[in-house]
C-alpha positions, 0 to 999 in steps of 0.5 A: 589304772593299777594305781586307781585300783589299789586306791579302791582297796584291792590288795592282791598283786596287780600285773600291768601288761599293755596291749601290744602293737601288731607289727605286721599292720605297720610294715612298709608305710607310705609317707607320700601317699597321704601327703599327696592326697591332701596336697601337703608340701614337702616342707610343711610340718604336719601335726597329727592326731587319730582319735574319736572327735569327742569330748572325753578325748579333749580335742577342742582343747587340742585344736585351740592350743594348736591355733596358737601354733599354726598362726605363729608357724604358717607352714604347719598344718593339723591332720585330724583323723577320726569322726565324732559329734564334735567334728562340726564344732571343730570345723567352726572353730577353725573357720572362726580363727581363719585357719580352716585351710590349715586343718585337715579333717580326714574322717574315719581312718581305715585300719590298713591306712593307719600306718600311712597317716602316721608316716605322713606326720612329723609330730603326734599331738595328744590331749586326752586325759582319760586313757587307760593306755592309749593304743594310738600312742604306742602305734605313733611311737612304733612309727617313730613320731615324737609325741606332745601330750598332756601329763595325764593317765595313760600318756605318762605311762608311755611317754618319758619326758624329753626321751620319746616325747614331751609331757606338758601341763594342762594349759593351752600355752604350755601345750602350744609351747611344747609343740613349738619347741619340736617345730623349731628343733628338727634334731630334737624331733629326730632324737625323740622319734628314734627313741620312741620307735626303739622303746615301742619295739622293746616294750610295746609290740604284740610279741613282747606283751604276749610273752609278758602275759605268758610269764604271768600265767606260767611263772606266777599264776600256775606256780601259785605265786599270785 
């Protein structure tokens, strides 16, 4: 967004400070709670997305890309948390492709259960191309999930390719291949997930981001450097 603002002709200095993860909300997650609720087996790989199920979140693309994955890897399921006007269409797409039993529509995820839904997952999947930040990405990182996302605004600022996730082209085949790579390589999933958690703790907690904000106010704005 800062780059867009510059393109629009804003000449003044722009400080980019993300919204931080409130760490207290993610203490003591329970992976088993959500997996038990939806009868998910221990060896099943769960792809998770928590999002509005609307067009701007590109969720139809996501489901169609993951149909390719689920048909190839029947021990894989998609957990979709959230509500939106595309819900019924996505359910129909799942039924038409004979994977309805592999796609879990949880409805709106209560804030206090967000940590448990993320903990239940193995890979976070994200296809939105219109995020300013994508707070859910920071939260998924904090929970130690490797991420597969389209290389687009928002995601590309948080995800370091092959470090804490995979950035892929805007293509059903490319997206599905990225997910398949992580399904097949549990060691890579673990490395990327651990890196994601480390980066989130270093850069994207509410404390870290508040300190950055104070630094801008005190050291630059009040000192007259802006």
